[in-house]
LUMTOR-368565 format. One line per field, with one value per residue (C-alpha): residue number from 1; residue in three letters; chain; y, x, z. Coordinates in nm, 3 decimals. Layout:
<recs>
num	[NUM, ...]
residu	[ALA, ...]
chaine	[A, ...]
north	[Y, ...]
east	[X, ...]
up	[Z, ...]
</recs>
This chain:
<recs>
num	[1, 2, 3, 4, 5, 6, 7, 8, 9, 10, 11, 12, 13, 14, 15, 16, 17, 18, 19, 20, 21, 22, 23, 24, 25, 26, 27, 28, 29, 30, 31, 32, 33, 34, 35, 36, 37, 38, 39, 40, 41, 42, 43, 44, 45, 46, 47, 48, 49, 50, 51, 52, 53, 54, 55, 56, 57, 58, 59, 60, 61, 62, 63, 64, 65, 66, 67, 68, 69, 70, 71, 72, 73, 74, 75, 76, 77, 78, 79, 80, 81, 82, 83, 84, 85, 86, 87, 88, 89, 90, 91, 92, 93, 94, 95, 96, 97, 98, 99, 100, 101, 102, 103, 104, 105, 106, 107, 108, 109, 110, 111, 112, 113, 114, 115, 116, 117, 118, 119, 120, 121, 122, 123, 124, 125, 126, 127, 128, 129, 130, 131, 132, 133, 134, 135, 136, 137, 138, 139, 140, 141, 142, 143, 144, 145, 146, 147, 148, 149, 150, 151, 152, 153, 154, 155, 156, 157, 158, 159, 160, 161, 162, 163, 164, 165, 166, 167, 168, 169, 170, 171, 172, 173, 174, 175, 176, 177, 178, 179, 180, 181, 182, 183, 184, 185, 186, 187, 188, 189, 190, 191, 192, 193, 194, 195, 196, 197, 198, 199, 200, 201, 202, 203, 204, 205, 206, 207, 208, 209, 210, 211, 212, 213, 214, 215, 216, 217, 218, 219, 220, 221, 222, 223, 224, 225, 226, 227, 228, 229, 230, 231, 232, 233, 234, 235, 236, 237, 238, 239, 240, 241, 242, 243, 244, 245, 246, 247, 248, 249, 250, 251, 252, 253, 254, 255, 256, 257, 258, 259, 260, 261, 262, 263, 264, 265, 266, 267, 268, 269, 270, 271, 272, 273, 274, 275, 276, 277, 278, 279, 280, 281, 282, 283, 284, 285, 286, 287, 288, 289, 290, 291, 292, 293, 294, 295, 296, 297, 298, 299, 300, 301, 302, 303, 304, 305, 306, 307, 308, 309, 310, 311, 312, 313, 314, 315, 316, 317, 318, 319, 320, 321, 322, 323, 324, 325, 326, 327, 328, 329, 330, 331, 332, 333, 334, 335, 336, 337, 338, 339, 340, 341, 342, 343, 344, 345, 346, 347, 348, 349, 350, 351, 352, 353, 354, 355, 356, 357, 358, 359, 360, 361, 362, 363, 364, 365, 366, 367, 368, 369, 370, 371, 372, 373, 374, 375, 376, 377, 378, 379, 380, 381, 382, 383, 384, 385, 386, 387, 388, 389, 390, 391, 392, 393, 394, 395, 396, 397, 398, 399, 400, 401, 402, 403, 404, 405, 406, 407, 408, 409, 410, 411, 412, 413, 414, 415, 416, 417, 418, 419, 420, 421, 422, 423, 424, 425, 426, 427, 428, 429, 430, 431, 432, 433, 434, 435, 436, 437, 438, 439, 440, 441, 442, 443, 444, 445, 446, 447, 448, 449, 450, 451, 452, 453, 454, 455, 456, 457, 458, 459, 460, 461]
residu	[MET, ASN, THR, THR, ILE, GLN, SER, ASP, ARG, ARG, ASP, PHE, ARG, ILE, GLY, PHE, PHE, ARG, MET, LEU, LEU, VAL, ILE, ALA, LEU, GLN, ASN, VAL, ILE, VAL, TYR, GLY, VAL, SER, LEU, LEU, ASP, ASN, ILE, MET, LEU, GLY, GLY, TYR, THR, GLU, LEU, ALA, LEU, SER, GLY, VAL, ALA, LEU, VAL, ASN, GLN, VAL, GLN, PHE, LEU, LEU, GLN, MET, LEU, ILE, GLY, GLY, VAL, SER, ASP, GLY, ILE, ILE, VAL, ILE, ALA, SER, ARG, PHE, TRP, GLY, GLU, LYS, ASN, PRO, GLU, ASN, ILE, LYS, LYS, THR, ALA, ASN, ILE, ALA, MET, ARG, VAL, ALA, LEU, GLY, ILE, GLY, ALA, VAL, MET, PHE, LEU, PHE, ALA, PHE, PHE, ALA, PRO, HIS, SER, VAL, LEU, GLY, ILE, LEU, THR, ASP, LYS, GLU, HIS, VAL, ILE, ALA, GLU, GLY, VAL, LYS, TYR, MET, ARG, ILE, ILE, CYS, PHE, SER, TYR, PHE, PHE, PHE, ALA, GLY, THR, GLN, VAL, LEU, LEU, GLY, MET, LEU, ARG, SER, ALA, GLU, THR, ALA, PHE, VAL, GLY, PHE, ILE, ASN, SER, LEU, ALA, ALA, LEU, VAL, CYS, ASN, GLY, ILE, LEU, ASN, TYR, GLY, LEU, ILE, TYR, GLY, ASN, PHE, GLY, MET, PRO, GLU, MET, GLY, VAL, ARG, GLY, ALA, ALA, ILE, ALA, THR, LEU, ILE, SER, ARG, ILE, LEU, GLU, PHE, LEU, ILE, VAL, VAL, VAL, TYR, LEU, ALA, PHE, PHE, ASP, ARG, LYS, LEU, HIS, VAL, ARG, LEU, LYS, ASP, PHE, ILE, THR, LEU, HIS, ILE, ASP, MET, GLU, ILE, PHE, ARG, LYS, PHE, ILE, LYS, VAL, SER, LEU, PRO, VAL, VAL, LEU, SER, GLY, GLY, SER, TRP, GLY, ILE, ALA, GLN, ALA, MET, GLN, THR, ALA, ILE, LEU, GLY, ARG, LEU, ASP, GLU, SER, VAL, ILE, SER, ALA, ASN, SER, ILE, ALA, THR, THR, VAL, PHE, SER, ILE, MET, SER, VAL, VAL, VAL, TYR, GLY, ALA, ALA, THR, ALA, THR, SER, VAL, MET, ILE, GLY, LYS, THR, LEU, GLY, GLN, TRP, LYS, THR, GLU, ASN, ARG, PRO, GLU, ALA, GLU, ARG, MET, ALA, GLU, ILE, LYS, HIS, ARG, ALA, ARG, TRP, LEU, GLN, VAL, VAL, TYR, LEU, ILE, ILE, GLY, SER, ALA, THR, GLY, ILE, ALA, LEU, PHE, ILE, MET, LYS, ASP, ILE, ILE, ILE, ASP, ALA, TYR, ASN, ILE, SER, ASP, GLU, THR, ARG, THR, LEU, ALA, ILE, LEU, PHE, MET, THR, VAL, LEU, SER, VAL, THR, VAL, VAL, GLY, THR, ALA, TYR, GLN, MET, THR, SER, LEU, THR, GLY, ILE, VAL, ARG, GLY, GLY, GLY, ASP, THR, LYS, PHE, VAL, LEU, PHE, ASN, ASP, ILE, ILE, PHE, MET, TRP, GLY, ILE, VAL, LEU, PRO, SER, SER, PHE, ILE, ALA, ALA, PHE, VAL, LEU, GLU, LEU, GLU, PRO, LEU, PHE, ILE, PHE, MET, CYS, LEU, LYS, SER, ASP, GLN, ILE, LEU, LYS, CYS, PHE, VAL, ALA, VAL, VAL, LYS, VAL, ASN, ARG, PHE, LYS, TRP, ILE, LYS, LYS, ILE]
chaine	[A, A, A, A, A, A, A, A, A, A, A, A, A, A, A, A, A, A, A, A, A, A, A, A, A, A, A, A, A, A, A, A, A, A, A, A, A, A, A, A, A, A, A, A, A, A, A, A, A, A, A, A, A, A, A, A, A, A, A, A, A, A, A, A, A, A, A, A, A, A, A, A, A, A, A, A, A, A, A, A, A, A, A, A, A, A, A, A, A, A, A, A, A, A, A, A, A, A, A, A, A, A, A, A, A, A, A, A, A, A, A, A, A, A, A, A, A, A, A, A, A, A, A, A, A, A, A, A, A, A, A, A, A, A, A, A, A, A, A, A, A, A, A, A, A, A, A, A, A, A, A, A, A, A, A, A, A, A, A, A, A, A, A, A, A, A, A, A, A, A, A, A, A, A, A, A, A, A, A, A, A, A, A, A, A, A, A, A, A, A, A, A, A, A, A, A, A, A, A, A, A, A, A, A, A, A, A, A, A, A, A, A, A, A, A, A, A, A, A, A, A, A, A, A, A, A, A, A, A, A, A, A, A, A, A, A, A, A, A, A, A, A, A, A, A, A, A, A, A, A, A, A, A, A, A, A, A, A, A, A, A, A, A, A, A, A, A, A, A, A, A, A, A, A, A, A, A, A, A, A, A, A, A, A, A, A, A, A, A, A, A, A, A, A, A, A, A, A, A, A, A, A, A, A, A, A, A, A, A, A, A, A, A, A, A, A, A, A, A, A, A, A, A, A, A, A, A, A, A, A, A, A, A, A, A, A, A, A, A, A, A, A, A, A, A, A, A, A, A, A, A, A, A, A, A, A, A, A, A, A, A, A, A, A, A, A, A, A, A, A, A, A, A, A, A, A, A, A, A, A, A, A, A, A, A, A, A, A, A, A, A, A, A, A, A, A, A, A, A, A, A, A, A, A, A, A, A, A, A, A, A, A, A, A, A, A, A, A, A, A, A, A, A, A, A, A, A, A, A, A, A, A, A, A, A, A, A, A, A, A, A, A, A, A, A, A, A, A, A, A, A, A, A, A, A, A, A, A, A, A, A]
north	[7.249, 7.019, 7.130, 7.100, 7.350, 7.591, 7.557, 7.630, 7.945, 8.068, 8.015, 8.181, 8.492, 8.527, 8.478, 8.734, 9.000, 8.940, 8.982, 9.276, 9.467, 9.432, 9.526, 9.827, 9.950, 9.889, 10.099, 10.374, 10.410, 10.380, 10.637, 10.845, 10.882, 11.036, 11.251, 11.362, 11.461, 11.649, 11.857, 11.934, 12.041, 12.218, 12.412, 12.477, 12.609, 12.521, 12.500, 12.227, 12.049, 12.069, 11.946, 11.640, 11.563, 11.508, 11.289, 11.077, 10.980, 10.820, 10.660, 10.541, 10.367, 10.186, 10.102, 9.946, 9.739, 9.622, 9.579, 9.352, 9.139, 9.122, 9.024, 8.772, 8.605, 8.599, 8.437, 8.158, 8.137, 8.141, 7.811, 7.654, 7.770, 7.596, 7.279, 7.315, 7.349, 7.626, 7.541, 7.646, 7.961, 8.041, 7.945, 8.172, 8.457, 8.403, 8.455, 8.747, 8.909, 8.908, 9.065, 9.318, 9.425, 9.453, 9.679, 9.892, 9.905, 10.042, 10.302, 10.416, 10.471, 10.697, 10.869, 10.952, 11.024, 11.192, 11.316, 11.649, 11.466, 11.239, 11.502, 11.709, 11.444, 11.546, 11.920, 12.208, 12.429, 12.462, 12.604, 12.286, 12.049, 12.200, 12.142, 11.790, 11.705, 11.793, 11.519, 11.261, 11.228, 11.128, 10.927, 10.706, 10.528, 10.391, 10.188, 9.890, 9.872, 9.927, 9.643, 9.398, 9.489, 9.441, 9.101, 8.979, 9.104, 8.942, 8.611, 8.648, 8.757, 8.454, 8.247, 8.471, 8.662, 9.028, 9.203, 9.239, 9.492, 9.696, 9.700, 9.811, 10.068, 10.220, 10.239, 10.410, 10.656, 10.752, 10.787, 10.971, 11.214, 11.313, 11.342, 11.546, 11.787, 11.825, 11.808, 12.015, 12.302, 12.287, 12.174, 11.959, 12.124, 11.975, 12.167, 12.321, 12.119, 12.165, 11.903, 11.728, 11.687, 11.515, 11.301, 11.187, 11.125, 10.881, 10.710, 10.641, 10.518, 10.271, 10.123, 10.088, 9.903, 9.646, 9.580, 9.518, 9.261, 9.094, 9.092, 8.917, 8.655, 8.581, 8.545, 8.534, 8.356, 8.023, 7.931, 7.953, 7.925, 8.154, 8.165, 8.402, 8.112, 8.088, 8.423, 8.411, 8.062, 8.064, 7.774, 7.858, 7.611, 7.620, 7.473, 7.757, 8.007, 7.931, 7.938, 8.293, 8.423, 8.277, 8.416, 8.719, 8.881, 9.001, 9.131, 9.312, 9.445, 9.549, 9.739, 9.910, 9.995, 10.154, 10.341, 10.488, 10.576, 10.769, 10.962, 11.047, 11.159, 11.394, 11.510, 11.602, 11.792, 11.934, 12.127, 12.316, 12.522, 12.468, 12.471, 12.173, 11.972, 12.056, 12.005, 11.647, 11.557, 11.648, 11.464, 11.157, 11.122, 11.166, 10.929, 10.672, 10.683, 10.684, 10.383, 10.168, 9.909, 9.874, 9.789, 9.574, 9.380, 9.315, 9.154, 8.968, 8.821, 8.716, 8.545, 8.365, 8.259, 8.127, 7.931, 7.787, 7.660, 7.531, 7.347, 7.173, 7.041, 6.820, 6.741, 6.474, 6.692, 6.644, 6.897, 7.019, 7.095, 7.291, 7.507, 7.571, 7.677, 7.900, 8.066, 8.138, 8.285, 8.506, 8.643, 8.703, 8.895, 9.118, 9.227, 9.320, 9.518, 9.731, 9.802, 9.910, 10.130, 10.315, 10.351, 10.489, 10.730, 10.878, 10.914, 11.097, 11.336, 11.420, 11.461, 11.646, 11.994, 11.909, 11.763, 12.055, 12.295, 12.123, 12.264, 12.603, 12.643, 12.908, 12.944, 12.820, 12.493, 12.462, 12.477, 12.237, 11.991, 11.972, 11.941, 11.657, 11.469, 11.509, 11.322, 11.062, 11.020, 10.890, 10.682, 10.504, 10.292, 10.177, 10.136, 9.912, 9.695, 9.642, 9.675, 9.435, 9.191, 9.180, 9.204, 8.998, 8.738, 8.698, 8.740, 8.520, 8.273, 8.262, 8.468, 8.742, 8.792, 8.909, 9.201, 9.309, 9.334, 9.495, 9.766, 9.826, 9.867, 10.108, 10.327, 10.354, 10.324, 10.532, 10.740, 10.898, 10.979, 11.126, 11.321, 11.450, 11.574, 11.741, 11.911, 12.028, 12.020, 12.121, 12.320, 12.212, 12.302, 12.101, 11.945, 11.789, 11.662, 11.508, 11.338, 11.189, 11.057, 10.866, 10.756, 10.388, 10.336, 10.324, 10.183, 9.876, 9.774, 9.628, 9.419, 9.304, 9.193, 8.971, 8.845, 8.737, 8.585, 8.366, 8.184, 8.125, 8.268, 7.951, 7.864, 7.596, 7.719]
east	[7.154, 7.435, 7.807, 7.791, 7.500, 7.684, 8.003, 7.830, 7.644, 7.978, 8.155, 7.874, 7.879, 8.264, 8.260, 7.982, 8.148, 8.501, 8.360, 8.138, 8.450, 8.674, 8.408, 8.296, 8.659, 8.681, 8.359, 8.483, 8.777, 8.564, 8.333, 8.617, 8.742, 8.417, 8.415, 8.777, 8.651, 8.369, 8.564, 8.842, 8.615, 8.384, 8.693, 8.785, 8.433, 8.071, 8.014, 8.270, 8.110, 7.766, 7.884, 8.076, 7.774, 7.565, 7.834, 7.834, 7.472, 7.577, 7.858, 7.606, 7.403, 7.713, 7.811, 7.450, 7.476, 7.818, 7.737, 7.432, 7.684, 7.913, 7.628, 7.500, 7.849, 7.818, 7.484, 7.589, 7.954, 7.917, 7.714, 7.983, 8.239, 8.006, 8.025, 8.413, 8.391, 8.636, 8.633, 8.263, 8.340, 8.587, 8.348, 8.077, 8.325, 8.423, 8.058, 8.018, 8.334, 8.178, 7.863, 8.023, 8.263, 7.986, 7.776, 8.097, 8.137, 7.771, 7.817, 8.139, 7.995, 7.706, 7.931, 8.222, 8.017, 7.709, 7.807, 7.588, 7.291, 7.331, 7.378, 7.095, 6.849, 6.948, 6.948, 6.871, 7.146, 7.397, 7.695, 7.665, 7.634, 7.953, 8.166, 8.015, 8.113, 8.477, 8.491, 8.282, 8.488, 8.778, 8.628, 8.450, 8.772, 8.760, 8.447, 8.633, 8.883, 8.608, 8.396, 8.688, 8.782, 8.432, 8.381, 8.730, 8.629, 8.293, 8.460, 8.706, 8.440, 8.230, 8.531, 8.551, 8.843, 8.745, 9.074, 9.211, 8.942, 9.033, 9.392, 9.341, 9.071, 9.335, 9.595, 9.331, 9.237, 9.599, 9.663, 9.353, 9.421, 9.761, 9.671, 9.357, 9.558, 9.815, 9.584, 9.288, 9.472, 9.812, 10.033, 10.341, 10.444, 10.130, 9.902, 9.597, 9.318, 9.030, 8.752, 8.953, 9.237, 8.985, 8.891, 9.237, 9.314, 9.011, 9.087, 9.455, 9.314, 9.074, 9.369, 9.561, 9.280, 9.255, 9.623, 9.643, 9.369, 9.533, 9.855, 9.697, 9.528, 9.843, 10.093, 9.917, 9.589, 9.579, 9.201, 9.083, 9.422, 9.294, 9.488, 9.463, 9.310, 9.016, 8.914, 9.026, 8.869, 8.588, 8.424, 8.125, 7.970, 7.607, 7.470, 7.626, 7.540, 7.177, 7.208, 7.375, 7.109, 6.828, 6.982, 7.201, 6.955, 6.708, 6.997, 7.138, 6.799, 6.728, 7.070, 6.984, 6.630, 6.767, 7.044, 6.805, 6.560, 6.855, 6.914, 6.550, 6.565, 6.861, 6.678, 6.373, 6.613, 6.822, 6.529, 6.505, 6.834, 7.202, 7.225, 6.984, 7.212, 7.520, 7.327, 7.206, 7.554, 7.713, 7.442, 7.435, 7.803, 7.849, 7.549, 7.730, 8.031, 7.835, 7.647, 7.922, 7.850, 7.502, 7.620, 7.894, 7.639, 7.427, 7.729, 7.836, 7.501, 7.469, 7.798, 7.731, 7.365, 7.483, 7.769, 7.547, 7.295, 7.586, 7.742, 7.404, 7.367, 7.678, 7.576, 7.333, 7.122, 6.733, 6.539, 6.370, 6.723, 6.820, 6.509, 6.529, 6.884, 6.831, 6.536, 6.770, 7.036, 6.795, 6.628, 6.974, 7.078, 6.773, 6.843, 7.205, 7.066, 6.855, 7.148, 7.376, 7.094, 7.040, 7.404, 7.462, 7.158, 7.301, 7.648, 7.522, 7.310, 7.595, 7.863, 7.659, 7.753, 8.115, 8.144, 7.963, 8.219, 8.486, 8.295, 8.342, 7.968, 7.698, 7.485, 7.178, 7.346, 7.488, 7.135, 6.979, 7.263, 7.218, 6.837, 6.892, 7.131, 6.886, 6.629, 6.885, 6.973, 6.619, 6.569, 6.892, 6.737, 6.485, 6.770, 6.971, 6.686, 6.486, 6.790, 7.001, 6.728, 6.619, 6.956, 7.133, 6.902, 6.634, 6.875, 7.139, 6.883, 6.840, 6.516, 6.644, 6.315, 6.140, 6.394, 6.346, 5.976, 5.970, 6.220, 6.032, 5.691, 5.825, 6.065, 5.859, 5.517, 5.552, 5.871, 5.915, 5.542, 5.508, 5.826, 5.731, 5.400, 5.559, 5.820, 5.624, 5.247, 5.243, 5.575, 5.686, 6.018, 6.315, 6.313, 5.969, 6.057, 6.371, 6.156, 5.939, 6.241, 6.354, 6.015, 6.064, 6.342, 6.081, 5.784, 5.996, 6.045, 5.673, 5.743, 6.091, 5.955, 5.682, 5.911, 6.196, 6.008, 5.787, 6.102, 5.990, 6.305, 6.531, 6.562, 6.752, 7.020]
up	[5.888, 5.759, 5.727, 5.339, 5.305, 5.562, 5.368, 5.035, 5.178, 5.311, 4.976, 4.800, 5.015, 4.999, 4.626, 4.601, 4.815, 4.659, 4.313, 4.433, 4.582, 4.278, 4.017, 4.235, 4.254, 3.863, 3.820, 4.046, 3.805, 3.487, 3.585, 3.729, 3.378, 3.280, 3.592, 3.506, 3.157, 3.298, 3.558, 3.325, 3.037, 3.292, 3.390, 3.025, 2.923, 3.001, 2.636, 2.596, 2.880, 2.716, 2.375, 2.522, 2.733, 2.418, 2.277, 2.597, 2.538, 2.217, 2.413, 2.653, 2.397, 2.286, 2.634, 2.698, 2.375, 2.427, 2.800, 2.696, 2.494, 2.794, 3.028, 2.777, 2.813, 3.190, 3.197, 2.982, 3.053, 3.440, 3.399, 3.194, 3.461, 3.721, 3.491, 3.470, 3.105, 2.989, 2.626, 2.589, 2.770, 2.495, 2.223, 2.374, 2.391, 2.032, 1.922, 2.139, 2.008, 1.647, 1.773, 1.980, 1.711, 1.451, 1.688, 1.735, 1.343, 1.299, 1.561, 1.431, 1.082, 1.216, 1.459, 1.186, 0.884, 1.023, 1.379, 1.326, 1.231, 1.531, 1.783, 1.623, 1.752, 2.115, 2.087, 1.862, 1.975, 1.701, 1.906, 2.138, 1.839, 1.687, 2.007, 2.027, 1.664, 1.743, 2.009, 1.837, 1.512, 1.716, 2.010, 1.766, 1.684, 2.039, 1.995, 1.853, 2.148, 2.395, 2.252, 2.240, 2.604, 2.736, 2.570, 2.720, 3.063, 3.054, 2.968, 3.259, 3.503, 3.417, 3.551, 3.860, 3.739, 3.798, 3.917, 3.556, 3.479, 3.795, 3.697, 3.343, 3.442, 3.695, 3.416, 3.192, 3.456, 3.522, 3.147, 3.064, 3.362, 3.239, 2.870, 2.950, 3.156, 2.882, 2.570, 2.691, 2.852, 2.667, 2.965, 2.964, 2.625, 2.457, 2.223, 2.361, 2.192, 2.411, 2.342, 2.082, 2.339, 2.575, 2.287, 2.199, 2.573, 2.603, 2.277, 2.392, 2.731, 2.560, 2.348, 2.678, 2.855, 2.557, 2.544, 2.926, 2.898, 2.595, 2.765, 3.080, 2.872, 2.672, 2.962, 3.298, 3.276, 3.418, 3.399, 3.041, 2.860, 2.568, 2.259, 1.941, 1.728, 1.964, 1.824, 1.468, 1.382, 1.137, 1.301, 1.523, 1.762, 1.641, 1.960, 2.173, 1.913, 1.939, 2.318, 2.284, 2.065, 2.291, 2.611, 2.488, 2.241, 2.486, 2.697, 2.405, 2.295, 2.658, 2.674, 2.324, 2.435, 2.766, 2.580, 2.326, 2.600, 2.777, 2.462, 2.444, 2.790, 2.700, 2.390, 2.615, 2.860, 2.571, 2.443, 2.760, 2.830, 2.826, 3.213, 3.214, 2.982, 3.184, 3.519, 3.409, 3.278, 3.621, 3.819, 3.630, 3.603, 3.978, 4.043, 3.842, 4.059, 4.377, 4.286, 4.162, 4.449, 4.314, 3.961, 4.107, 4.303, 3.992, 3.806, 4.109, 4.152, 3.785, 3.804, 4.149, 4.058, 3.719, 3.869, 4.139, 3.874, 3.669, 3.961, 4.062, 3.714, 3.782, 4.156, 4.269, 4.493, 4.566, 4.382, 4.711, 4.862, 4.559, 4.563, 4.924, 4.890, 4.598, 4.792, 5.086, 4.868, 4.669, 4.990, 5.157, 4.841, 4.848, 5.187, 5.090, 4.797, 5.038, 5.266, 4.965, 4.823, 5.149, 5.218, 4.867, 4.893, 5.222, 5.074, 4.777, 4.963, 5.200, 4.929, 4.642, 4.750, 4.800, 4.458, 4.276, 4.421, 4.198, 3.889, 3.726, 3.629, 3.665, 3.969, 3.769, 3.652, 4.016, 4.180, 3.927, 3.963, 4.344, 4.295, 4.049, 4.274, 4.558, 4.368, 4.278, 4.630, 4.703, 4.377, 4.426, 4.686, 4.424, 4.176, 4.415, 4.482, 4.148, 3.907, 4.108, 4.158, 3.789, 3.613, 3.873, 4.022, 3.736, 3.435, 3.599, 3.643, 3.275, 3.249, 3.014, 2.817, 3.139, 3.213, 2.840, 2.833, 3.178, 3.074, 2.746, 2.931, 3.195, 2.976, 2.672, 2.822, 3.143, 3.183, 2.831, 2.776, 3.128, 3.075, 2.735, 2.877, 3.178, 2.950, 2.648, 2.747, 3.113, 3.063, 3.427, 3.585, 3.515, 3.861, 3.801, 3.449, 3.608, 3.863, 3.594, 3.410, 3.715, 3.844, 3.699, 3.962, 4.228, 4.033, 3.915, 4.277, 4.299, 3.983, 4.133, 4.452, 4.304, 4.017, 4.238, 4.522, 4.305, 4.180, 3.827, 3.678, 3.706, 3.334, 3.154, 2.907]
</recs>
């Protein structure tokens, strides 16, 4: 093996782990905000926790849609970064910002003007809906700031600048924690506002996140040199717009499909019992925090694969050498994913009882939450492999349509129908219904193994 290949592999692995670490730390803080809300509201009343848990499903849909836009930026712009073309990165982000703000505006209209109808899809328990409405009418104002922040962070990540997300999320966690403690319970001389206080705290935190990213771009960024005119210009580069639609639309649709499916899962569990709603909220929130390395690996993979393909466009390398090297990197990444998944599963299983003790919940809710987290400690190994392989390697290689179709087939053809039958036809226990809801995390592994190792996912953009 020549020294150039060895050097390239070393740079690839260092870049991957550096980005993985920063994004994982950021995700710990992002999900820590949700966990903080959960613990503080769970300590206030379990009804408040259940109401906000419903709203969080709407939030999840928004996050998946906007996340799809952000991931679309990464797939395209990371190649521009490999080609050393920052101007096209900014043009891509300009288009993405318009799309993201449009999504935020539509979600805001539903959340502000018809919150009862939206939450009524998820549960038939009026007292839970009433609590959720209080939270939703305030939190919906954060949608615009969240959309703007995620687009700007996606642009920065495509240029291998990930630490800004960590800084703004850390600031948001501190801000949210202090305001939650004050506004939920009425401490620090603040009014006791319950769920409304939690919503105000999160809204202020989202504004702070956005301002930090803007300040960084305005005064500290030395890679992209972004200016306000880059986002307010009416001109759109139609060539990049066509690329964005081709590559990003499947990613956005995949995120939307996944977000709606998660809401449908909550709707199934929400028809069972309040304890099931609370237990699911606790288990999934804790799981999100424990699996931050998994999601960080997916994003880091997408950036590094995209950058690699962009660099090779400008380099004069034999095709056989390129393919041999991309195969080596993809296989190395798959081993890393399995190690990450196994470590995460073990950590979640060991920590589940300790974490649950922080909640002020009924014995029934506690028992269900522990059972749900036990299931997740097994399925996370599958999640770490299939999700990271498909959304990291395959999507990063430009094959975004495959991930969309795969998600639709598994979620809408297998998971939701089987879960509905288990809940309302067979009337099985919540644990078995939950297992049906998470079954795709294992089943998708078989598809991921075949797809990734056939190496047909490298596409021109």
